N, C-alpha and C positions, 0 to 999 in steps of 0.2 A: 385558570379559573376552576374552582372546585365548588361542588354543591353542598359541602359540609358547613353547617352553621356552627358558630361557637357554642360550646356547651353552656347551658343555662345554669345560673347560680341556684343552688337548692334553697328553698324557702321552707323552713321547719313549720311555720304557721300554716301555710297552704297544704303541706304534707299531712298535718294533723287534721285539717278540715277534710282532706281526702280519706283518711282512715275512718273518720266518723261516717262519711258518706258511704263508703264500701260496707262498713259494719251495718249500716241501716238497710242497705240493699240485701244483705244476707239475712237480716232480721225478717224482711218481707218473705223471703224464700222459706224460712223456718216457720213463719206463721201459716203460710200456705200448706206446708207439710202437716202442721198441727191440725189444720182444718180437715185434711184428709183422714187423719186419725180419729177425729171427733165425729165426722159424718162421711162415711165412705159413699158419697153420692156424686157420680161423675158430672152431672149437670151443674151442681154447685161448684165443683172444683174448676170447671171450665169458666164459669162466670167469674170466679175469683182470680183468674189469670191476669186480668187487666186492672186489678184493684190495688189501691195504695194501702199503706200501713193501717190507717184508721179504719178503713172498710174491712180489711182482713180481720182486725180485732173484733169488729161488730159481727162479722160472719161466724167467727169462732164462738162468740157469746151466744149467737142464735143457735148454733149447732149444739151447744151445751143444753139449751132449753128444749130443743126439739127431739133430741135423741137420748135414749135411756142409757145412762152410765151408772152402774151400781156401786162403784168403788168410791166411797167418800174421800179417802186420802188422795186418790188420783184426781178427783174432781177439785179438791181444794188446791192441789198443786197446779192444775191448769188455770184455775181462777187467779192464783197468785202470779203466775207467769203473765197472764193477760193484763193484770193491774200494773205490773212492772213494765210491760211493753208499752202501755199508754204513757206512762211517765217518761220513759226513755225516748219515745217517739217525739214528745214535746221538746225535750232537751236537744235531740238530734235536729229537729226542725229549726230551733234557735240558731244552731251552728250552720246548717246547710243552706238555709234560706235567708241569710243575712248579708249585709254589706259590711265590710271590715275597714277599720282605720286604726292607726297606731295610737295608743294612749299617750296623753301629753307627758306623763312622768317617765315614759319609756320602760316601766317595769312590767307592763302587761299589755294586752290588746283589748279593744272594745269592739263588740259586735253591734252594729246599728241595724235594727230591724228596718225593713223597707218602709218608706214613708206611707202612712195610712191616709185614708180618704180625708181625714180631718186636717191633713197637712202637718200633723204632729209626728213625732217619732219617739221611740224609747231606746235606751242604750243599756246593754247588758255587758258588764265586764267579763271577759273570758281570757283564759291563758292557754298556752299550748298544753300545759300539764293537765288542765281541766278537760280539754278535748281528748287527750290521750286516755284519761281516766274514763271518760264517757264511752269511747270506743271499746275499752276493755269491759265495761259493764254490759254493753250491748252484746259483745262476744260471749260473755258468761251466760247471759239470758238465752242465747241461741242453744247452748248445750242443755240448759234447763228445759227449754221448749221441746227439744228432741226427747229428753227423758220423760217429760209429762205426756207427750203424745204416745210414746211407747207404753207407758204404764196404764194409760186409759184403754189401750187396745189389748193389753196382756191377758185379761180374763177371757176375752173373746177368742184369742188365738191359742191359748194354752201355754204361752211363753211365760218365763219368769219375769218378775218386775225388775227394773233397773234401780239400783240404790244410788243415793247421792254420793259424790266423792267424799271420802272420809267417813261415810256411814257404813256400819257393818252390813254385810249382805243379808243377814237374818232380819234386820230392821226393815228392809225393803219387802221382805216376804210377808210381813205382818199386815 
């Protein structure tokens, strides 16, 4: 008698859901880091430790209003990142907080949102490719959040600004 269980069959759909979930967790970590760049306030950062994505975005927006940031380009970059984070959070939530069923035609999968209080439900078609694309978008936002946080602090630290990939270094210095 052995304790080894038979290996499970891989499920590409659930693996894609997992990649979106992990990317979303990393997004929260990067938003927390951005908050630290926007407002180096230990009490606020401790409060943010237990917060979800939506609240982290709100705290970052609050920090933008409450703390003086003189670089308009860096401010615009942070605001753009937060706008993208809101949209990607909603897409991520559709994937992560859904019930899943096979589509009747077999060409794709449908995500059924949990039953609402009205006992109705809505269905959103989603494919593995769309989920993989979403995970990639979230990962790209993470590097943009890092760059935006770096650039917002650069004038205060005397460090050089980071340029976007593919952008000449001189453009970042302007």
